[in-house]
C-alpha positions as CSV (number, residue, x, y, z in Angstrom):
1,M,4.3,-6.3,13.6
2,P,7.6,-7.4,15.0
3,V,10.2,-9.0,12.8
4,F,11.1,-12.5,13.9
5,R,13.7,-15.1,12.9
6,S,13.8,-18.9,12.6
7,G,13.2,-20.5,16.0
8,E,11.6,-17.4,17.4
9,Q,7.9,-17.1,18.4
10,P,5.8,-15.2,15.8
11,P,3.0,-12.9,16.9
12,S,0.0,-14.9,18.1
13,W,-2.2,-13.9,15.2
14,C,0.1,-15.4,12.6
15,E,-1.0,-18.5,10.7
16,L,2.7,-19.1,9.9
17,R,4.1,-20.6,13.1
18,G,7.7,-21.0,11.9
19,F,10.1,-21.4,9.1
20,E,13.5,-22.9,8.5
21,F,16.2,-22.6,5.8
22,V,17.8,-25.9,4.7
23,E,21.0,-26.1,2.7
24,L,21.2,-29.1,0.4
25,S,24.5,-30.7,-0.7
26,G,25.6,-34.3,-0.7
27,P,23.3,-37.1,0.3
28,P,19.5,-36.6,0.6
29,R,18.4,-35.0,3.9
30,P,15.3,-36.0,5.8
31,I,12.6,-33.3,6.0
32,S,10.2,-33.7,8.8
33,V,6.7,-32.3,8.9
34,A,6.5,-29.9,11.8
35,D,2.8,-28.8,11.8
36,K,-0.7,-29.2,10.4
37,K,0.4,-27.5,7.1
38,Q,3.9,-27.3,5.6
39,R,5.2,-25.9,2.4
40,L,8.7,-26.3,0.9
41,L,9.9,-23.5,-1.4
42,V,13.1,-23.7,-3.4
43,T,15.0,-20.4,-2.9
44,R,18.2,-21.4,-4.8
45,G,19.1,-24.1,-7.3
46,T,17.1,-27.2,-8.1
47,C,15.8,-29.6,-5.5
48,R,14.5,-33.2,-5.7
49,L,11.9,-33.9,-3.1
50,T,11.2,-37.6,-2.5
51,S,8.3,-39.2,-0.7
52,K,6.5,-42.5,-0.7
53,R,4.5,-41.2,-3.7
54,G,7.7,-40.7,-5.8
55,A,10.1,-37.9,-6.6
56,N,9.5,-34.3,-7.8
57,V,12.1,-31.9,-9.2
58,L,11.5,-28.3,-8.2
59,T,13.5,-25.2,-9.4
60,E,13.9,-21.8,-7.8
61,G,10.6,-20.2,-7.0
62,Q,8.6,-23.5,-7.2
63,F,7.0,-25.0,-4.1
64,W,5.4,-28.2,-2.8
65,D,2.9,-28.7,0.0
66,M,4.0,-31.6,2.3
67,D,1.3,-33.8,3.7
68,E,2.5,-35.9,6.6
69,A,0.5,-38.9,5.2
70,D,2.9,-38.9,2.1
71,G,6.0,-39.1,4.3
72,P,8.7,-39.7,5.0
73,F,10.3,-37.0,2.9
74,T,13.9,-36.4,1.8
75,A,15.4,-33.6,-0.2
76,D,18.6,-33.3,-2.2
77,A,20.2,-30.9,-4.7
78,C,20.0,-31.9,-8.4
79,D,23.1,-29.7,-9.0
80,R,26.0,-29.2,-6.5
81,S,23.9,-27.3,-4.0
82,A,20.5,-25.9,-3.4
83,Q,18.6,-24.1,-0.7
84,V,15.0,-24.6,0.4
85,L,12.8,-22.7,2.8
86,I,10.3,-24.6,4.9
87,F,7.1,-22.8,6.0
88,F,4.9,-24.5,8.6
89,G,1.7,-23.5,10.4
90,R,-2.1,-23.6,10.2
91,W,-3.4,-21.8,7.2
92,G,-6.6,-22.6,5.4
93,A,-7.4,-24.3,2.0
94,E,-7.7,-21.1,0.0
95,I,-4.4,-19.2,0.0
96,G,-2.6,-16.6,-2.0
97,G,0.8,-16.7,-3.8
98,C,4.2,-17.9,-2.9
99,G,7.6,-17.5,-4.5
100,V,10.8,-15.5,-4.6
101,F,11.0,-11.7,-5.2
102,F,13.8,-9.3,-6.0
103,S,14.1,-5.7,-5.1
104,N,15.5,-4.7,-8.5
105,Y,12.9,-6.5,-10.6
106,P,11.3,-4.1,-13.1
107,R,7.7,-3.2,-12.1
108,T,5.2,-1.3,-14.3
109,A,2.3,-1.3,-11.8
110,K,1.8,2.0,-10.0
111,G,1.3,1.5,-6.3
112,D,-0.6,3.7,-3.9
113,P,1.1,7.1,-3.1
114,V,3.4,7.2,-0.1
115,S,4.8,9.9,2.2
116,Y,8.1,8.4,3.0
117,P,11.5,8.5,1.1
118,K,11.5,6.0,-1.7
119,S,14.2,5.0,-4.2
120,T,12.9,1.7,-5.6
121,N,10.1,0.9,-8.1
122,F,8.5,-1.6,-5.7
123,D,4.8,-0.8,-5.5
124,A,3.0,0.0,-2.2
125,H,0.1,-2.4,-2.0
126,Y,-2.1,-4.5,0.3
127,H,-3.7,-8.0,0.2
128,D,-6.9,-9.8,1.1
129,N,-4.7,-12.2,3.2
130,D,-1.8,-12.1,5.6
131,E,1.6,-12.3,4.0
132,Y,5.1,-13.1,5.2
133,W,8.4,-11.9,3.7
134,V,11.6,-13.7,4.5
135,I,14.8,-12.0,3.6
136,I,17.3,-14.3,1.8
137,K,19.9,-11.9,0.7
138,G,20.6,-8.2,0.9
139,S,19.3,-5.5,3.3
140,G,17.0,-2.5,3.3
141,T,13.9,-0.8,4.7
142,V,10.5,-2.4,4.8
143,V,7.4,-0.3,5.6
144,V,4.2,-2.0,6.9
145,G,1.4,0.5,7.7
146,S,3.0,3.2,9.8
147,R,5.9,1.0,10.9
148,T,9.4,0.9,9.5
149,Y,11.9,-2.0,9.8
150,E,15.5,-2.3,8.8
151,V,15.8,-5.9,7.6
152,E,18.7,-8.3,6.8
153,P,19.0,-12.0,5.8
154,G,17.0,-14.3,8.0
155,D,14.4,-11.8,9.0
156,C,10.7,-12.6,8.6
157,I,8.3,-9.7,8.3
158,P,4.6,-10.7,9.1
159,I,2.1,-8.5,7.3
160,G,-1.5,-8.5,8.4
161,M,-4.3,-8.4,6.0
162,G,-5.1,-5.0,4.5
163,H,-1.9,-3.3,5.8
164,H,-0.1,-1.5,3.1
165,H,3.5,-2.6,2.7
166,D,6.5,-1.6,0.6
167,L,10.2,-2.0,0.1
168,P,11.2,1.7,-0.4
169,Q,14.9,1.6,0.2
170,V,17.7,-1.0,-0.2
171,R,21.3,-0.9,1.0
172,S,22.2,-4.0,-1.0
173,D,19.9,-5.8,-3.5
174,I,17.4,-7.9,-1.8
175,T,16.2,-11.4,-2.6
176,G,13.3,-12.5,-0.5
177,A,10.6,-15.2,-0.3
178,Y,6.9,-14.3,0.0
179,F,4.1,-16.5,1.3
180,E,0.5,-15.3,1.3
181,T,-1.8,-17.4,3.6
182,T,-5.6,-17.7,3.9
183,L,-7.7,-15.5,1.6
184,E,-10.4,-13.6,3.5
185,G,-13.0,-10.9,2.9
186,K,-13.4,-10.5,-0.9
187,K,-10.7,-13.0,-1.4
188,R,-9.0,-11.1,-4.2
189,F,-5.7,-12.5,-5.4
190,G,-2.4,-10.6,-5.8
191,H,-1.3,-7.0,-5.3
192,L,-4.2,-4.6,-4.5
193,W,-4.2,-0.8,-4.7
194,E,-6.7,1.7,-3.3
195,H,-6.6,3.7,-6.5
196,T,-7.8,0.6,-8.4
197,H,-9.5,-1.8,-5.9
198,G,-10.9,0.6,-3.3
199,P,-10.1,0.9,0.4
200,A,-8.2,-1.8,2.1
201,D,-10.0,-4.1,4.6
202,V,-7.4,-3.6,7.4
203,R,-7.3,-6.1,10.2
204,S,-6.1,-3.7,12.8
205,D,-5.5,-6.5,15.4
206,R,-2.8,-8.0,13.2
207,V,0.1,-5.9,14.4
C-alpha cells in the first residue's frame, strides 16, 4: 500500500483518485469538481462554501459533498484564513466516516494486540471499507497490515478493507484527515476489533 501525495497516481484499487489542499484567505476561490464524486473537508478554521443553491458555513472537521449539478462552487474563509481538503474519486452511496483526527487524542477503546513497538494510545483496528489517511501536520509511523511507513505532511496512506492499521509512534504530534469510502461485506461502521467483532474480512488484493 504505497503512500502517495497530491498529484500522484494512487494504487489502481483505490476509490479515491486524488486529493488537494486549498488554502483560503482573501477573496472567494473557485472550487472545480474533478470527478464523479467529490467531498470538501475543512481541516482548519471556518469555511463558507457557496453554490447556486446558496451558502453553507463549515467548521473544522465538517464536510460537504459537492455535486457538479449544484456548481459553480466558491470557497472563502470566514475568519482570516482556513484550509480545506478536497477528496475526489468514484466511491459508492453507502460510505463510512470522514473527519480530522489527532495522535494525542485520549482513547479508551482497547485495540487488537500488536507485536511492534508502540508508544501511543491509538487503537489497532480494521474496517468494512477502504480508508484514506492524509497527514496534515506532524510526523510518525503508520502500520498497515505487515507494512510500516514513515509519514509526514502531505502523505496519503491508502488502507484496504480489513487490513489492521495503527499509529504506534509519533515524532511530532500528528493531525490528520480520514476518509472511509464504500461500505462492503457486513457494512459495519467505525473501528472494528477482532476481540469484539470477529476476524477481519481482509481484501488481500488491496495492497
